[in-house]
N, CA, C and O atoms as a Tripos MOL2 file, in Angstrom:
@<TRIPOS>MOLECULE
protein
  304   303    76     0     0
PROTEIN
NO_CHARGES

@<TRIPOS>ATOM
      1 N         126.7730   84.6030   87.1560 N.3       1 MET1
      2 CA        126.5370   83.2210   86.8110 C.3       1 MET1
      3 C         126.3420   82.4570   88.1140 C.2       1 MET1
      4 O         127.0540   82.6710   89.0940 O.2       1 MET1
      5 N         125.3540   81.5570   88.0990 N.am      2 LEU2
      6 CA        125.1320   80.7060   89.2600 C.3       2 LEU2
      7 C         126.0290   79.4840   89.1330 C.2       2 LEU2
      8 O         125.9530   78.7480   88.1490 O.2       2 LEU2
      9 N         126.8750   79.2710   90.1290 N.am      3 VAL3
     10 CA        127.8380   78.1760   90.1400 C.3       3 VAL3
     11 C         127.4980   77.2630   91.3060 C.2       3 VAL3
     12 O         127.1840   77.7310   92.4000 O.2       3 VAL3
     13 N         127.5620   75.9570   91.0670 N.am      4 GLU4
     14 CA        127.3570   75.0030   92.1460 C.3       4 GLU4
     15 C         128.6410   74.2130   92.3550 C.2       4 GLU4
     16 O         129.2220   73.6860   91.4050 O.2       4 GLU4
     17 N         129.0740   74.1370   93.6010 N.am      5 ALA5
     18 CA        130.2790   73.3940   93.9530 C.3       5 ALA5
     19 C         130.0400   72.6800   95.2670 C.2       5 ALA5
     20 O         129.7130   73.3030   96.2770 O.2       5 ALA5
     21 N         130.2060   71.3680   95.2450 N.am      6 GLU6
     22 CA        130.0570   70.5430   96.4410 C.3       6 GLU6
     23 C         128.7320   70.8060   97.1520 C.2       6 GLU6
     24 O         128.6840   70.9070   98.3770 O.2       6 GLU6
     25 N         127.6520   70.9150   96.3650 N.am      7 GLY7
     26 CA        126.3190   71.0930   96.9260 C.3       7 GLY7
     27 C         125.9610   72.5070   97.3450 C.2       7 GLY7
     28 O         124.8290   72.7530   97.7620 O.2       7 GLY7
     29 N         126.8800   73.4260   97.2460 N.am      8 GLU8
     30 CA        126.6300   74.8310   97.5810 C.3       8 GLU8
     31 C         126.4900   75.6390   96.3000 C.2       8 GLU8
     32 O         127.1430   75.3290   95.3030 O.2       8 GLU8
     33 N         125.6450   76.6770   96.3080 N.am      9 GLN9
     34 CA        125.4710   77.5350   95.1480 C.3       9 GLN9
     35 C         126.0250   78.9220   95.4340 C.2       9 GLN9
     36 O         125.8840   79.4520   96.5370 O.2       9 GLN9
     37 N         126.6590   79.5000   94.4160 N.am     10 TYR10
     38 CA        127.2740   80.8200   94.5310 C.3      10 TYR10
     39 C         126.9520   81.6260   93.2820 C.2      10 TYR10
     40 O         127.0080   81.0910   92.1740 O.2      10 TYR10
     41 N         126.6180   82.8970   93.4390 N.am     11 TRP11
     42 CA        126.5170   83.8010   92.3040 C.3      11 TRP11
     43 C         127.8830   84.4520   92.1460 C.2      11 TRP11
     44 O         128.4170   85.0310   93.0920 O.2      11 TRP11
     45 N         128.4520   84.3540   90.9300 N.am     12 MET12
     46 CA        129.7710   84.9240   90.6920 C.3      12 MET12
     47 C         129.7390   85.7680   89.4320 C.2      12 MET12
     48 O         129.1700   85.3480   88.4240 O.2      12 MET12
     49 N         130.3420   86.9560   89.4690 N.am     13 PRO13
     50 CA        130.4260   87.7650   88.2540 C.3      13 PRO13
     51 C         131.3940   87.1270   87.2600 C.2      13 PRO13
     52 O         132.3420   86.4430   87.6440 O.2      13 PRO13
     53 N         131.1320   87.3670   85.9690 N.am     14 VAL14
     54 CA        131.9390   86.8200   84.8770 C.3      14 VAL14
     55 C         132.4080   87.9860   84.0140 C.2      14 VAL14
     56 O         131.6370   88.9030   83.7310 O.2      14 VAL14
     57 N         133.6680   87.9490   83.5980 N.am     15 GLN15
     58 CA        134.1450   88.9820   82.6870 C.3      15 GLN15
     59 C         133.3080   88.9220   81.4150 C.2      15 GLN15
     60 O         133.0990   87.8440   80.8580 O.2      15 GLN15
     61 N         132.8280   90.0760   80.9540 N.am     16 SER16
     62 CA        131.8550   90.1400   79.8590 C.3      16 SER16
     63 C         132.3380   89.4590   78.5820 C.2      16 SER16
     64 O         131.5240   88.8810   77.8610 O.2      16 SER16
     65 N         133.6230   89.5080   78.2810 N.am     17 GLN17
     66 CA        134.1170   88.8850   77.0470 C.3      17 GLN17
     67 C         134.0290   87.3630   77.0800 C.2      17 GLN17
     68 O         134.1420   86.7260   76.0330 O.2      17 GLN17
     69 N         133.8290   86.7590   78.2620 N.am     18 LEU18
     70 CA        133.6970   85.3020   78.3760 C.3      18 LEU18
     71 C         132.2750   84.8090   78.1510 C.2      18 LEU18
     72 O         132.0710   83.6250   77.8820 O.2      18 LEU18
     73 N         131.2970   85.6840   78.2550 N.am     19 ILE19
     74 CA        129.8960   85.2550   78.1800 C.3      19 ILE19
     75 C         129.5850   84.5240   76.8750 C.2      19 ILE19
     76 O         128.9560   83.4670   76.9330 O.2      19 ILE19
     77 N         129.9910   85.0240   75.6920 N.am     20 PRO20
     78 CA        129.7260   84.2530   74.4680 C.3      20 PRO20
     79 C         130.3820   82.8720   74.4840 C.2      20 PRO20
     80 O         129.8010   81.9160   73.9710 O.2      20 PRO20
     81 N         131.5650   82.7480   75.0550 N.am     21 ASP21
     82 CA        132.2470   81.4490   75.1370 C.3      21 ASP21
     83 C         131.4650   80.4830   76.0250 C.2      21 ASP21
     84 O         131.3070   79.3110   75.6850 O.2      21 ASP21
     85 N         130.9790   80.9750   77.1600 N.am     22 PHE22
     86 CA        130.1550   80.1360   78.0280 C.3      22 PHE22
     87 C         128.9190   79.6660   77.2770 C.2      22 PHE22
     88 O         128.5680   78.4880   77.3320 O.2      22 PHE22
     89 N         128.2500   80.5890   76.5670 N.am     23 GLN23
     90 CA        127.0240   80.2500   75.8550 C.3      23 GLN23
     91 C         127.2700   79.2570   74.7230 C.2      23 GLN23
     92 O         126.4340   78.3870   74.4800 O.2      23 GLN23
     93 N         128.3920   79.3680   74.0310 N.am     24 ASN24
     94 CA        128.6830   78.5040   72.8820 C.3      24 ASN24
     95 C         129.2510   77.1450   73.2760 C.2      24 ASN24
     96 O         129.0090   76.1580   72.5810 O.2      24 ASN24
     97 N         129.9920   77.0730   74.3620 N.am     25 GLU25
     98 CA        130.7350   75.8560   74.6950 C.3      25 GLU25
     99 C         130.1010   75.0020   75.7910 C.2      25 GLU25
    100 O         130.4300   73.8230   75.9230 O.2      25 GLU25
    101 N         129.1930   75.5880   76.5800 N.am     26 LEU26
    102 CA        128.6640   74.8650   77.7300 C.3      26 LEU26
    103 C         127.1510   74.7810   77.6980 C.2      26 LEU26
    104 O         126.4730   75.6180   77.1020 O.2      26 LEU26
    105 N         126.6390   73.7500   78.3540 N.am     27 LYS27
    106 CA        125.2030   73.6530   78.5900 C.3      27 LYS27
    107 C         125.0080   73.4270   80.0890 C.2      27 LYS27
    108 O         125.9430   73.0500   80.7950 O.2      27 LYS27
    109 N         123.8070   73.6550   80.5560 N.am     28 SER28
    110 CA        123.5100   73.5040   81.9740 C.3      28 SER28
    111 C         123.9000   72.1090   82.4480 C.2      28 SER28
    112 O         123.5750   71.1140   81.8010 O.2      28 SER28
    113 N         124.5900   72.0400   83.5660 N.am     29 GLY29
    114 CA        125.0120   70.7680   84.1300 C.3      29 GLY29
    115 C         126.4140   70.3410   83.7510 C.2      29 GLY29
    116 O         126.9610   69.4200   84.3570 O.2      29 GLY29
    117 N         127.0230   71.0060   82.7390 N.am     30 ASP30
    118 CA        128.4060   70.6710   82.3900 C.3      30 ASP30
    119 C         129.3130   70.9720   83.5730 C.2      30 ASP30
    120 O         129.0610   71.8970   84.3450 O.2      30 ASP30
    121 N         130.3610   70.1870   83.7050 N.am     31 LYS31
    122 CA        131.3550   70.4140   84.7530 C.3      31 LYS31
    123 C         132.5050   71.2180   84.1520 C.2      31 LYS31
    124 O         132.9880   70.9150   83.0610 O.2      31 LYS31
    125 N         132.9290   72.2350   84.8740 N.am     32 VAL32
    126 CA        134.0030   73.1060   84.3960 C.3      32 VAL32
    127 C         134.9890   73.3820   85.5210 C.2      32 VAL32
    128 O         134.6620   73.2960   86.7050 O.2      32 VAL32
    129 N         136.1800   73.7080   85.1180 N.am     33 GLU33
    130 CA        137.1810   74.2190   86.0510 C.3      33 GLU33
    131 C         137.1890   75.7260   85.8360 C.2      33 GLU33
    132 O         137.4130   76.2000   84.7220 O.2      33 GLU33
    133 N         136.9430   76.4700   86.9020 N.am     34 LEU34
    134 CA        136.9030   77.9280   86.8070 C.3      34 LEU34
    135 C         138.2020   78.5280   87.3240 C.2      34 LEU34
    136 O         138.7660   78.0790   88.3220 O.2      34 LEU34
    137 N         138.6500   79.5320   86.6330 N.am     35 TYR35
    138 CA        139.8080   80.3100   87.0720 C.3      35 TYR35
    139 C         139.2550   81.6400   87.5460 C.2      35 TYR35
    140 O         138.5790   82.3440   86.7960 O.2      35 TYR35
    141 N         139.5440   81.9820   88.7860 N.am     36 VAL36
    142 CA        138.9690   83.1780   89.3840 C.3      36 VAL36
    143 C         140.0700   84.0930   89.9040 C.2      36 VAL36
    144 O         141.2080   83.6820   90.1250 O.2      36 VAL36
    145 N         139.6820   85.3430   90.0870 N.am     37 MET37
    146 CA        140.5990   86.3380   90.6240 C.3      37 MET37
    147 C         139.8770   87.0680   91.7530 C.2      37 MET37
    148 O         138.7230   87.4670   91.6020 O.2      37 MET37
    149 N         140.5480   87.2390   92.8610 N.am     38 ALA38
    150 CA        139.9850   88.0320   93.9560 C.3      38 ALA38
    151 C         140.0670   89.5000   93.5690 C.2      38 ALA38
    152 O         141.1400   90.0010   93.2310 O.2      38 ALA38
    153 N         138.9350   90.1870   93.6190 N.am     39 ILE39
    154 CA        138.9210   91.6050   93.2180 C.3      39 ILE39
    155 C         138.6550   92.5380   94.3880 C.2      39 ILE39
    156 O         138.6400   93.7590   94.2270 O.2      39 ILE39
    157 N         138.4450   91.9640   95.5610 N.am     40 GLY40
    158 CA        138.2260   92.8020   96.7320 C.3      40 GLY40
    159 C         137.5770   92.0140   97.8390 C.2      40 GLY40
    160 O         137.4670   90.7890   97.7830 O.2      40 GLY40
    161 N         137.1460   92.7480   98.8510 N.am     41 SER41
    162 CA        136.4760   92.1050   99.9690 C.3      41 SER41
    163 C         135.5450   93.0980  100.6350 C.2      41 SER41
    164 O         135.6700   94.3130  100.4770 O.2      41 SER41
    165 N         134.6130   92.5410  101.3830 N.am     42 ILE42
    166 CA        133.6880   93.3460  102.1730 C.3      42 ILE42
    167 C         133.8590   92.9100  103.6240 C.2      42 ILE42
    168 O         133.8210   91.7180  103.9300 O.2      42 ILE42
    169 N         134.0450   93.8670  104.5000 N.am     43 ASP43
    170 CA        134.1450   93.5610  105.9210 C.3      43 ASP43
    171 C         132.7910   93.7650  106.5770 C.2      43 ASP43
    172 O         132.2250   94.8580  106.5470 O.2      43 ASP43
    173 N         132.2840   92.6950  107.1690 N.am     44 HIS44
    174 CA        131.0630   92.7700  107.9570 C.3      44 HIS44
    175 C         131.4810   92.8530  109.4150 C.2      44 HIS44
    176 O         132.6740   92.8590  109.7190 O.2      44 HIS44
    177 N         130.5310   92.9160  110.3030 N.am     45 ASP45
    178 CA        130.8470   93.0560  111.7340 C.3      45 ASP45
    179 C         131.8650   92.0350  112.2140 C.2      45 ASP45
    180 O         132.8680   92.3960  112.8300 O.2      45 ASP45
    181 N         131.6130   90.7700  111.9340 N.am     46 ASP46
    182 CA        132.5180   89.7280  112.4270 C.3      46 ASP46
    183 C         132.9260   88.7680  111.3110 C.2      46 ASP46
    184 O         133.2630   87.6120  111.5670 O.2      46 ASP46
    185 N         132.8910   89.2530  110.0870 N.am     47 GLU47
    186 CA        133.1260   88.3680  108.9460 C.3      47 GLU47
    187 C         133.8410   89.1250  107.8230 C.2      47 GLU47
    188 O         133.5920   90.3090  107.5950 O.2      47 GLU47
    189 N         134.7220   88.4260  107.1380 N.am     48 HIS48
    190 CA        135.4590   88.9790  106.0050 C.3      48 HIS48
    191 C         135.0030   88.2160  104.7610 C.2      48 HIS48
    192 O         135.2800   87.0220  104.6470 O.2      48 HIS48
    193 N         134.3160   88.8700  103.8310 N.am     49 GLU49
    194 CA        133.7610   88.2100  102.6500 C.3      49 GLU49
    195 C         134.5510   88.6150  101.3980 C.2      49 GLU49
    196 O         134.5740   89.7880  101.0250 O.2      49 GLU49
    197 N         135.1970   87.6340  100.7530 N.am     50 TRP50
    198 CA        135.9760   87.8870   99.5520 C.3      50 TRP50
    199 C         135.0700   87.9570   98.3390 C.2      50 TRP50
    200 O         134.0510   87.2690   98.2830 O.2      50 TRP50
    201 N         135.4300   88.7770   97.3720 N.am     51 ILE51
    202 CA        134.6940   88.9000   96.1100 C.3      51 ILE51
    203 C         135.6160   88.4210   94.9950 C.2      51 ILE51
    204 O         136.7380   88.9050   94.8480 O.2      51 ILE51
    205 N         135.1230   87.4620   94.2140 N.am     52 PHE52
    206 CA        135.8830   86.8720   93.1190 C.3      52 PHE52
    207 C         135.1770   87.1380   91.8000 C.2      52 PHE52
    208 O         133.9650   87.3490   91.7680 O.2      52 PHE52
    209 N         135.9410   87.1290   90.7100 N.am     53 ILE53
    210 CA        135.3830   87.2360   89.3730 C.3      53 ILE53
    211 C         135.9460   86.0750   88.5480 C.2      53 ILE53
    212 O         137.1240   85.7350   88.6540 O.2      53 ILE53
    213 N         135.0780   85.4750   87.7240 N.am     54 ILE54
    214 CA        135.5160   84.3970   86.8380 C.3      54 ILE54
    215 C         136.1990   85.0340   85.6370 C.2      54 ILE54
    216 O         135.6050   85.8720   84.9590 O.2      54 ILE54
    217 N         137.4520   84.6400   85.3650 N.am     55 ASN55
    218 CA        138.1470   85.2290   84.2250 C.3      55 ASN55
    219 C         138.6360   84.1990   83.2110 C.2      55 ASN55
    220 O         139.2920   84.5600   82.2340 O.2      55 ASN55
    221 N         138.3260   82.9200   83.4290 N.am     56 GLU56
    222 CA        138.6520   81.8700   82.4430 C.3      56 GLU56
    223 C         137.9820   80.5900   82.9020 C.2      56 GLU56
    224 O         137.6310   80.4480   84.0740 O.2      56 GLU56
    225 N         137.8060   79.6610   81.9800 N.am     57 PHE57
    226 CA        137.2250   78.3740   82.3340 C.3      57 PHE57
    227 C         137.7290   77.3110   81.3770 C.2      57 PHE57
    228 O         138.2310   77.6060   80.2920 O.2      57 PHE57
    229 N         137.5850   76.0770   81.8030 N.am     58 GLN58
    230 CA        137.9030   74.9320   80.9570 C.3      58 GLN58
    231 C         136.8550   73.8660   81.2280 C.2      58 GLN58
    232 O         136.6630   73.4550   82.3720 O.2      58 GLN58
    233 N         136.1770   73.4150   80.1780 N.am     59 LYS59
    234 CA        135.1680   72.3750   80.3190 C.3      59 LYS59
    235 C         135.8730   71.0710   80.6490 C.2      59 LYS59
    236 O         136.8720   70.7230   80.0190 O.2      59 LYS59
    237 N         135.3570   70.3530   81.6330 N.am     60 LEU60
    238 CA        135.9100   69.0570   82.0140 C.3      60 LEU60
    239 C         135.1990   67.9780   81.2130 C.2      60 LEU60
    240 O         133.9730   67.9830   81.1070 O.2      60 LEU60
    241 N         135.9560   67.0670   80.6590 N.am     61 LEU61
    242 CA        135.3930   66.0000   79.8520 C.3      61 LEU61
    243 C         134.9520   64.8370   80.7230 C.2      61 LEU61
    244 O         135.5670   64.5440   81.7480 O.2      61 LEU61
    245 N         133.8800   64.1800   80.3040 N.am     62 THR62
    246 CA        133.4970   62.9330   80.9500 C.3      62 THR62
    247 C         134.5140   61.8840   80.5250 C.2      62 THR62
    248 O         135.2490   62.0920   79.5600 O.2      62 THR62
    249 N         134.5630   60.7780   81.2230 N.am     63 ALA63
    250 CA        135.5100   59.7120   80.8830 C.3      63 ALA63
    251 C         135.2620   59.2020   79.4690 C.2      63 ALA63
    252 O         136.2150   58.9540   78.7310 O.2      63 ALA63
    253 N         133.9960   59.0400   79.0760 N.am     64 SER64
    254 CA        133.7060   58.5240   77.7280 C.3      64 SER64
    255 C         134.1140   59.5360   76.6490 C.2      64 SER64
    256 O         134.6070   59.1380   75.5940 O.2      64 SER64
    257 N         133.9190   60.8230   76.8950 N.am     65 ALA65
    258 CA        134.3250   61.8410   75.9230 C.3      65 ALA65
    259 C         135.8420   61.8800   75.7920 C.2      65 ALA65
    260 O         136.3680   62.0240   74.6880 O.2      65 ALA65
    261 N         136.5460   61.7530   76.9150 N.am     66 ALA66
    262 CA        138.0090   61.7440   76.8770 C.3      66 ALA66
    263 C         138.5110   60.5320   76.1010 C.2      66 ALA66
    264 O         139.4390   60.6490   75.3000 O.2      66 ALA66
    265 N         137.8990   59.3570   76.3320 N.am     67 ASN67
    266 CA        138.2950   58.1480   75.5980 C.3      67 ASN67
    267 C         138.0270   58.2970   74.1060 C.2      67 ASN67
    268 O         138.8450   57.8720   73.2900 O.2      67 ASN67
    269 N         136.9030   58.8900   73.7380 N.am     68 SER68
    270 CA        136.5860   59.1120   72.3220 C.3      68 SER68
    271 C         137.6200   60.0030   71.6540 C.2      68 SER68
    272 O         138.0280   59.7510   70.5200 O.2      68 SER68
    273 N         138.0430   61.0470   72.3610 N.am     69 ARG69
    274 CA        139.0590   61.9450   71.8000 C.3      69 ARG69
    275 C         140.3790   61.2040   71.6010 C.2      69 ARG69
    276 O         141.0440   61.3710   70.5790 O.2      69 ARG69
    277 N         140.7530   60.3890   72.5820 N.am     70 LEU70
    278 CA        142.0010   59.6450   72.4710 C.3      70 LEU70
    279 C         141.9480   58.6610   71.2950 C.2      70 LEU70
    280 O         142.9120   58.5410   70.5390 O.2      70 LEU70
    281 N         140.8280   57.9650   71.1470 N.am     71 LYS71
    282 CA        140.6680   57.0160   70.0380 C.3      71 LYS71
    283 C         140.7150   57.7470   68.7030 C.2      71 LYS71
    284 O         141.2990   57.2420   67.7450 O.2      71 LYS71
    285 N         140.1170   58.9150   68.6260 N.am     72 ALA72
    286 CA        140.1110   59.6830   67.3800 C.3      72 ALA72
    287 C         141.5350   60.1280   67.0090 C.2      72 ALA72
    288 O         141.8320   60.3490   65.8350 O.2      72 ALA72
    289 N         142.3980   60.2550   68.0010 N.am     73 LYS73
    290 CA        143.7920   60.6470   67.7400 C.3      73 LYS73
    291 C         144.7120   59.4460   67.5870 C.2      73 LYS73
    292 O         145.9300   59.6000   67.4980 O.2      73 LYS73
    293 N         144.1250   58.2370   67.5570 N.am     74 GLY74
    294 CA        144.9340   57.0380   67.3160 C.3      74 GLY74
    295 C         145.4060   56.3280   68.5620 C.2      74 GLY74
    296 O         146.1750   55.3720   68.4660 O.2      74 GLY74
    297 N         144.9690   56.7660   69.7320 N.am     75 PHE75
    298 CA        145.3420   56.0960   70.9790 C.3      75 PHE75
    299 C         144.2450   55.1200   71.3420 C.2      75 PHE75
    300 O         143.0740   55.3750   71.0590 O.2      75 PHE75
    301 N         144.5940   54.0210   71.9550 N.am     76 SER76
    302 CA        143.5510   53.0780   72.3620 C.3      76 SER76
    303 C         143.6750   52.7070   73.8220 C.2      76 SER76
    304 O         142.8750   51.9220   74.3290 O.2      76 SER76
@<TRIPOS>BOND
     1     1     2 1
     2     2     3 1
     3     3     4 2
     4     3     5 am
     5     5     6 1
     6     6     7 1
     7     7     8 2
     8     7     9 am
     9     9    10 1
    10    10    11 1
    11    11    12 2
    12    11    13 am
    13    13    14 1
    14    14    15 1
    15    15    16 2
    16    15    17 am
    17    17    18 1
    18    18    19 1
    19    19    20 2
    20    19    21 am
    21    21    22 1
    22    22    23 1
    23    23    24 2
    24    23    25 am
    25    25    26 1
    26    26    27 1
    27    27    28 2
    28    27    29 am
    29    29    30 1
    30    30    31 1
    31    31    32 2
    32    31    33 am
    33    33    34 1
    34    34    35 1
    35    35    36 2
    36    35    37 am
    37    37    38 1
    38    38    39 1
    39    39    40 2
    40    39    41 am
    41    41    42 1
    42    42    43 1
    43    43    44 2
    44    43    45 am
    45    45    46 1
    46    46    47 1
    47    47    48 2
    48    47    49 am
    49    49    50 1
    50    50    51 1
    51    51    52 2
    52    51    53 am
    53    53    54 1
    54    54    55 1
    55    55    56 2
    56    55    57 am
    57    57    58 1
    58    58    59 1
    59    59    60 2
    60    59    61 am
    61    61    62 1
    62    62    63 1
    63    63    64 2
    64    63    65 am
    65    65    66 1
    66    66    67 1
    67    67    68 2
    68    67    69 am
    69    69    70 1
    70    70    71 1
    71    71    72 2
    72    71    73 am
    73    73    74 1
    74    74    75 1
    75    75    76 2
    76    75    77 am
    77    77    78 1
    78    78    79 1
    79    79    80 2
    80    79    81 am
    81    81    82 1
    82    82    83 1
    83    83    84 2
    84    83    85 am
    85    85    86 1
    86    86    87 1
    87    87    88 2
    88    87    89 am
    89    89    90 1
    90    90    91 1
    91    91    92 2
    92    91    93 am
    93    93    94 1
    94    94    95 1
    95    95    96 2
    96    95    97 am
    97    97    98 1
    98    98    99 1
    99    99   100 2
   100    99   101 am
   101   101   102 1
   102   102   103 1
   103   103   104 2
   104   103   105 am
   105   105   106 1
   106   106   107 1
   107   107   108 2
   108   107   109 am
   109   109   110 1
   110   110   111 1
   111   111   112 2
   112   111   113 am
   113   113   114 1
   114   114   115 1
   115   115   116 2
   116   115   117 am
   117   117   118 1
   118   118   119 1
   119   119   120 2
   120   119   121 am
   121   121   122 1
   122   122   123 1
   123   123   124 2
   124   123   125 am
   125   125   126 1
   126   126   127 1
   127   127   128 2
   128   127   129 am
   129   129   130 1
   130   130   131 1
   131   131   132 2
   132   131   133 am
   133   133   134 1
   134   134   135 1
   135   135   136 2
   136   135   137 am
   137   137   138 1
   138   138   139 1
   139   139   140 2
   140   139   141 am
   141   141   142 1
   142   142   143 1
   143   143   144 2
   144   143   145 am
   145   145   146 1
   146   146   147 1
   147   147   148 2
   148   147   149 am
   149   149   150 1
   150   150   151 1
   151   151   152 2
   152   151   153 am
   153   153   154 1
   154   154   155 1
   155   155   156 2
   156   155   157 am
   157   157   158 1
   158   158   159 1
   159   159   160 2
   160   159   161 am
   161   161   162 1
   162   162   163 1
   163   163   164 2
   164   163   165 am
   165   165   166 1
   166   166   167 1
   167   167   168 2
   168   167   169 am
   169   169   170 1
   170   170   171 1
   171   171   172 2
   172   171   173 am
   173   173   174 1
   174   174   175 1
   175   175   176 2
   176   175   177 am
   177   177   178 1
   178   178   179 1
   179   179   180 2
   180   179   181 am
   181   181   182 1
   182   182   183 1
   183   183   184 2
   184   183   185 am
   185   185   186 1
   186   186   187 1
   187   187   188 2
   188   187   189 am
   189   189   190 1
   190   190   191 1
   191   191   192 2
   192   191   193 am
   193   193   194 1
   194   194   195 1
   195   195   196 2
   196   195   197 am
   197   197   198 1
   198   198   199 1
   199   199   200 2
   200   199   201 am
   201   201   202 1
   202   202   203 1
   203   203   204 2
   204   203   205 am
   205   205   206 1
   206   206   207 1
   207   207   208 2
   208   207   209 am
   209   209   210 1
   210   210   211 1
   211   211   212 2
   212   211   213 am
   213   213   214 1
   214   214   215 1
   215   215   216 2
   216   215   217 am
   217   217   218 1
   218   218   219 1
   219   219   220 2
   220   219   221 am
   221   221   222 1
   222   222   223 1
   223   223   224 2
   224   223   225 am
   225   225   226 1
   226   226   227 1
   227   227   228 2
   228   227   229 am
   229   229   230 1
   230   230   231 1
   231   231   232 2
   232   231   233 am
   233   233   234 1
   234   234   235 1
   235   235   236 2
   236   235   237 am
   237   237   238 1
   238   238   239 1
   239   239   240 2
   240   239   241 am
   241   241   242 1
   242   242   243 1
   243   243   244 2
   244   243   245 am
   245   245   246 1
   246   246   247 1
   247   247   248 2
   248   247   249 am
   249   249   250 1
   250   250   251 1
   251   251   252 2
   252   251   253 am
   253   253   254 1
   254   254   255 1
   255   255   256 2
   256   255   257 am
   257   257   258 1
   258   258   259 1
   259   259   260 2
   260   259   261 am
   261   261   262 1
   262   262   263 1
   263   263   264 2
   264   263   265 am
   265   265   266 1
   266   266   267 1
   267   267   268 2
   268   267   269 am
   269   269   270 1
   270   270   271 1
   271   271   272 2
   272   271   273 am
   273   273   274 1
   274   274   275 1
   275   275   276 2
   276   275   277 am
   277   277   278 1
   278   278   279 1
   279   279   280 2
   280   279   281 am
   281   281   282 1
   282   282   283 1
   283   283   284 2
   284   283   285 am
   285   285   286 1
   286   286   287 1
   287   287   288 2
   288   287   289 am
   289   289   290 1
   290   290   291 1
   291   291   292 2
   292   291   293 am
   293   293   294 1
   294   294   295 1
   295   295   296 2
   296   295   297 am
   297   297   298 1
   298   298   299 1
   299   299   300 2
   300   299   301 am
   301   301   302 1
   302   302   303 1
   303   303   304 2
@<TRIPOS>SUBSTRUCTURE
     1 MET1         2 RESIDUE 1 A MET
     2 LEU2         6 RESIDUE 1 A LEU
     3 VAL3        10 RESIDUE 1 A VAL
     4 GLU4        14 RESIDUE 1 A GLU
     5 ALA5        18 RESIDUE 1 A ALA
     6 GLU6        22 RESIDUE 1 A GLU
     7 GLY7        26 RESIDUE 1 A GLY
     8 GLU8        30 RESIDUE 1 A GLU
     9 GLN9        34 RESIDUE 1 A GLN
    10 TYR10       38 RESIDUE 1 A TYR
    11 TRP11       42 RESIDUE 1 A TRP
    12 MET12       46 RESIDUE 1 A MET
    13 PRO13       50 RESIDUE 1 A PRO
    14 VAL14       54 RESIDUE 1 A VAL
    15 GLN15       58 RESIDUE 1 A GLN
    16 SER16       62 RESIDUE 1 A SER
    17 GLN17       66 RESIDUE 1 A GLN
    18 LEU18       70 RESIDUE 1 A LEU
    19 ILE19       74 RESIDUE 1 A ILE
    20 PRO20       78 RESIDUE 1 A PRO
    21 ASP21       82 RESIDUE 1 A ASP
    22 PHE22       86 RESIDUE 1 A PHE
    23 GLN23       90 RESIDUE 1 A GLN
    24 ASN24       94 RESIDUE 1 A ASN
    25 GLU25       98 RESIDUE 1 A GLU
    26 LEU26      102 RESIDUE 1 A LEU
    27 LYS27      106 RESIDUE 1 A LYS
    28 SER28      110 RESIDUE 1 A SER
    29 GLY29      114 RESIDUE 1 A GLY
    30 ASP30      118 RESIDUE 1 A ASP
    31 LYS31      122 RESIDUE 1 A LYS
    32 VAL32      126 RESIDUE 1 A VAL
    33 GLU33      130 RESIDUE 1 A GLU
    34 LEU34      134 RESIDUE 1 A LEU
    35 TYR35      138 RESIDUE 1 A TYR
    36 VAL36      142 RESIDUE 1 A VAL
    37 MET37      146 RESIDUE 1 A MET
    38 ALA38      150 RESIDUE 1 A ALA
    39 ILE39      154 RESIDUE 1 A ILE
    40 GLY40      158 RESIDUE 1 A GLY
    41 SER41      162 RESIDUE 1 A SER
    42 ILE42      166 RESIDUE 1 A ILE
    43 ASP43      170 RESIDUE 1 A ASP
    44 HIS44      174 RESIDUE 1 A HIS
    45 ASP45      178 RESIDUE 1 A ASP
    46 ASP46      182 RESIDUE 1 A ASP
    47 GLU47      186 RESIDUE 1 A GLU
    48 HIS48      190 RESIDUE 1 A HIS
    49 GLU49      194 RESIDUE 1 A GLU
    50 TRP50      198 RESIDUE 1 A TRP
    51 ILE51      202 RESIDUE 1 A ILE
    52 PHE52      206 RESIDUE 1 A PHE
    53 ILE53      210 RESIDUE 1 A ILE
    54 ILE54      214 RESIDUE 1 A ILE
    55 ASN55      218 RESIDUE 1 A ASN
    56 GLU56      222 RESIDUE 1 A GLU
    57 PHE57      226 RESIDUE 1 A PHE
    58 GLN58      230 RESIDUE 1 A GLN
    59 LYS59      234 RESIDUE 1 A LYS
    60 LEU60      238 RESIDUE 1 A LEU
    61 LEU61      242 RESIDUE 1 A LEU
    62 THR62      246 RESIDUE 1 A THR
    63 ALA63      250 RESIDUE 1 A ALA
    64 SER64      254 RESIDUE 1 A SER
    65 ALA65      258 RESIDUE 1 A ALA
    66 ALA66      262 RESIDUE 1 A ALA
    67 ASN67      266 RESIDUE 1 A ASN
    68 SER68      270 RESIDUE 1 A SER
    69 ARG69      274 RESIDUE 1 A ARG
    70 LEU70      278 RESIDUE 1 A LEU
    71 LYS71      282 RESIDUE 1 A LYS
    72 ALA72      286 RESIDUE 1 A ALA
    73 LYS73      290 RESIDUE 1 A LYS
    74 GLY74      294 RESIDUE 1 A GLY
    75 PHE75      298 RESIDUE 1 A PHE
    76 SER76      302 RESIDUE 1 A SER
């Protein structure tokens, strides 16, 4: 999956059982909190590169969506 964070793009592997959830719950441009696990590293000549896998996510709500949910539950 191509992930963008703070203007940088990263290709990250995703656990296969999460792919249907990503497809059903998210659309391009949605903001999410990703939970990742380090699964190893690659040593280059003068660099140590960590390898991560996405193993969970949570869609972040916009302020208006969060307010709508609160109103629907009786909060104002």
